N, C-alpha and C positions, 0 to 999 in steps of 0.2 A: 510319466505316471509315477506317483510315489509308491515305493515298495512298502508293503504292510509290515509293521513290526511284529515279530514272532511272539506269540503268547508264551510267557515264561512258565515253564513247568519245572517241578522239582527234579533233582538228579535221578535219572533212570538207572536200573540195575546194570545196564551195559556201560554207563558212563562212570560208574564208581571205581575208585582206586582200591584194588583188592588189598594192598599192603596196609592201607589206613584202616580198613574194616577189620583186618586181622589184628592189628595193634589195638584197635578199640575194643574188640571182643576179649582179648587177653587182659587188657587194663581194667575193664569194668568188672570182670570176675576177680581180678587181683585185689581190687579195692575192698572187697568184702573181708579179706583176711584181717584187716585192721578194724573195719567198721563193726565187725561182730562184737568187738570188745565194748563199744559204746552202747550197742543194743542190749548186751547181756550183763554189764557191770556198771557200777557208778561212774559218773563222768570223769572223776579225778584219776581213775585207774588207767585211762588212755595215755596220759602224760607221765604218770607216776605208778609203775606196776606194784609198788609196795603199798599203795593206798587201799587195795582191796583184794581179797582172795589169797589163796595159797601161792607162794612163789618158790617152791622147792621141787626137787626132782624133775619129773617130766613137765610139770607146769612151768618151771623156770626155763627149761630148754625150749618149750613151745613159744614162750614169750621172746626169748633171745633170737630164735630163728626167724620168727615172724617179723620182729623188729628190724633185723638186719636185711632180710630179703624183701620185705613188703612195705614197711612204714614209710609213707611219703613217696615211695618209688612209683607205684602204679598211678597214684594221683598226679604225679608229675607228668607221666606219659599222657594221661587223660587231658591234662591242661595243655600240653603241647599240641595234641590233636585238635583241641578247640581252636588254637591259633591257626593251625593249618587249615581247619575248616572255614575260617574267616576268608582266607585267601581263595579257596576253591569256590565258595559261595559268591564272592565278589566277581571273580573271573567269569563265571558262568552267567551271572546276571548281566554283566557288561556285554558279553558275547551275544546275548539275546536282545540287546538294545534297551535294557531297563536300567533304572536308577538303583544302583546297588545299595546306596546308603539308606534309602527309604525302606527297601525290603529287609535289609539287615537289621535296622533298628526296630522294625515291627516284629521281626522274628525273635530278636533278643528280648524285647519287652515281654512277649509271651513266655519265653523261657524264664524270665524273672517271676512271672505270675505262677508258673508251674513250680518253681523253686520255693516260693513263699508258701504255697499250699502244701508242698511236701514237708517243709520245715515245721509249720505250725499245726498240721493235722496228722502227720505220721511220725517224723523223726527230726529232731532239732539239728542233727549233724549234716543236713543238706549241703551240697556243694553247688547246685545249680544256680542259686541266688548269687553266690560269689562269682560264678562264671559269667552270669549276665551283667553284673555291675562292672566287672573288669573288662568284659567284652565291649561295653559302650566306649571305653577309652582305647583299648587296643586297636579297634577298627581304624582309628585315626592314623596309625603308624603303618598301615598296609602297603603304602607306596615306597617306603624306604628300602634301600638296598640292604643285602644281608649283613654287610659290615656294620652299618649304623644300627640295624636292628639288634645285632649281637651286643654292641656297646651299651645300648639302652637296657637290654635285658640284664646285662651284668650289673648295671647300676641299681635296677629294681631288686635284683637278687641280693645284693650286698647290704642294702638299707636296713632290712630287719635284723641282719646279723650284727651290724653296728649298734642298732637300737638295743638289742639284747645284751651286748657287752657293756654298753653304757648303763643300762638298768642294773646289771650285776655289780658294776663298780660303784654305783651310787647308793647301794643298799645301806652303808653306814649312816647315811643322812636321812633314812626313812624314820618316820615316827613309829613308836611301839605299836600303835593301833594299825597303821598301814602294814607293818611287817606281820602282825598276828593274823590279820585278815587274809593276806596273801598266802601264808603258810596253811591256813585252814582250807583254802582252795586246793592246795597241793596235797595235803594229808588231812582230810576232814576228820573231826572227832567222831566217836562212835555214834552219838545221837544223830548227827547229820547223815552219816552213812545209812543208819536204819531208816531215817525219814525218807531218803531217796529210794531205797529199796521198797519201802511200803507204798510210796506213790506210784511207782511203775508196776507194782503188782496189783494196783487198783484198777478201776475202770478207766475208759478213755477220757471221760469227763474229769475224773480225779487227777489224771496225768497232766491235763491241759495247762494249769498254772506253771508247773515245773518246766514243761516243754516250751512254753512261750518265753519264760524267763531265760532259759538257756539259749534258745534261738536268737533272742534279742542280743544277748551277750556276744554270741558268735558273729552276728551280723553288724555289730557296732564296734565294741572295743577290740575284739580279736581281729576283726576285718581290717581295721586301720592299723593295728599293731603288727600283724603278721601276714594274714592270708591275702590281702590286697597286693602286697609287694611280691610275695612268692608266686601267686597264680599269674599275675601280670607278667612277671619275668618268664615263666614257663610258656605262656601263650606267645610272647615275642620270640622266644627260642623256637617254638614250633613253627612260626612264620618263617624264621631263618632257615630251618632245616627243610621246610617245604620248598622254598625258593632255590635251595641248593640241590634239590633232588634226593636228599637223604631219605625222606619218608616214603618216597615212591619206589624204593629199591632200585634207583638208577645208578648208584655207585658200584664200584667193583667189589668183588668178594674180599679182596685184600683190605679195602677200606673198612668194610663192616667187621672183619675179623679184628682189626686194630681197635675199632670202636668198642667192640664187645670185650676184648681182653683188657684194655686200659680202663674202660668204664667199670666193669665188674670187679677187677682187682683193687682199684683205688676205692671204689664204693664200699666193698666188704671190709677193707682195712680201716677206713674212716669210721663207718658205722660200728664195726666190731670194737675198735679202740674206744669209742664213746661208751659202748655198753660196759666194757671193762672199767673205765674210769668212774662211771656212775655207780657201779656196784662197789668199787673201792671206797667211794665217798658215802656209801650206805644211803644213796639217793637223798642226800642232804639238800634241802631246798636251795640254800644259798649258792651251791655249786651246780647242781643238776638242772635247775630251771633255766639259768641264764648262760651257763658255760658248757656244761656237759651235753646239752641238747644240740649244740652247734655242730658236733661231729656228724650226726645223722642229717642235719639240715643240708650240709654240703655233700656228704656221701650219697644221699638219696638222689641228688641230681646226677651224679656220676653213674650210679647204678642204673638209673632210668635210661641213660644213654647206652649203657652196656646191653640192657634188655632190648632196646631198639635195634642194636647191631645184630643180636641173635635172631630176632624176628625177621629182619630184612634178609638175613642169610637163608632163613627158611622159605621166604617168599621167592627167592631166586633159585631155590633148589627144586628139582623135579620130584623129590620125595616128599613125604608127609602130607600128601594131598588130602587124605581123609581128615587129618587133624586141622589142616588149614581151612577146609570147607566148613567144618563144624564150628570153629571159632570165628570164622568170617560171618556166619549166620548170626552168632551172638552179637558181633560188632554192628551188623546192619540194624539190629534192634536195641542198641546200647541204651537209649533213653528209656524205652519200655522196661528193659531188663534191670536198669538201675533202680527204678521205682518198684519193680516187682521184688527185688531183693529186700527193699525196705518193708514192703507189705508182709512178706514171708517172715522176716526177722521180727517185726512187730507182733505178728500172730504167735510166734514161738515164745517170745520173752516177756511181752507185756501182759498186763492183767486182763485186757480185752481179748486175749487169746489163751494160750496155755499157762501164762504167768510164771515163766521160769527165770525171770529177772533176778540176778544175784544168787542163783542156785547152781549155775553151771561153771565148772572149773575150766581152766584154759585149754587143757588137752581135750575136753569134751566139746568146746567151742569149735575145734577143728572138724569134728564129725558133722556138726550143723553146717559149717561152711561147705563141706563136700556134698552134703545132701542138697543144699540150695543150688550149688553148681550143677549137680546132676539134673535137677528140675529144669534149669535154664538151658542146659546143653541138649536136653531132650525136646523141650518145647520150641526153641528158636527155629531149628531147621524144619520142623513139622509145620509151624505157623507160616513160614516163608514159602512153603510148598503151595499154599493156597491163597496167600495174600502178598501184595507187593511190599507192604511196610508193616512195622509193628503198629499197634493201635495208637500209641502216643505219638509216634513219628507221623502217622497219618493225620491226626488231629492238629499237630503242630504245623504241618504243611498247609492245611486248610486255613488256619489262622494267619499264616505268613502270606500266602498267595491270594487269599480272599476268593477262592473258588474250590469246589469239591474236587478232590483228587481221586483217581481210580484206586480201588482198594482190593477187591476180590479178583483173583485171576480167573479167567474163563477157561 
């Protein structure tokens, strides 16, 4: 008699890896430290802090500290977790006798749909679209051993660095028109600044053309120039770390202490030196865009590893249980919380809400970050007390498995 194939169900709460949920919760909140700048200020201010707003006194220090501690660091962790998630999803599908590829690509297709809706209807800076597109490729590498995964990850990581160096070196050969257009994107003239501020202080319909144009730019040119390579590298690194047991807190305390100390010290030094160099160069486009940015590009990966080391030590500790439980709740609803942060920030800064776009200084942005964090930290554990999943996680599971999932706890 043929043994019936077990109906595939999504991961239950008892099957979840706590360390990954904790990492995910901290990472999704940490992402807001940098994203708040894109919500509240013109787009150029994200890569060039001199493009908009006051950059003296406390505002200068807020930018420096957030750049060194957060810029690209939490996004790197989030990307690694996506790579680890591919491995977990695949392993559990195979264990249940299902075709992992069919389920994974269906799941990732719907992530792409969610990402496109987020980018074009709420905020152009969406990362889910990039994760879906990179995930389609990264899935193919899942069977490689850690050594080969690490080599390929390194290759993907290095490619945009080399491209940036080559672009910087080639600048003398640019036409005057090419150079002027690029500089305008780095340090836009006053009329373009005012135009962007006016657009995002306007209605949702008035924002749409600018949001669409920026989303297309990020999903085409910037995707192939930088984000595809970087995110793919981090996903492959996440697969590597998962296979080695690093992300499941399976290594020794000594291992994680070394990871934390080496990662954080080298990351702070590299990112900090980059900040110093860029200010010394007065954020001159020719240097800061293609050369000065590379310190943080490399340092952010090191710091992400350092943060992982610290969080794994917390997982292994018998202390911090309240903290761990709270942030694990956030991590279990990371998808919902990521979109919720965008909805809250849109309401605060865009014209279809409070309309504070372009009016909030950097030190004040910190207050809004803390406020949004508090909302999410309060809502997440309360929600999970009554429901198995976040609302978007639940919908995503239905679309992946093609049958309704349990939602409300009895």
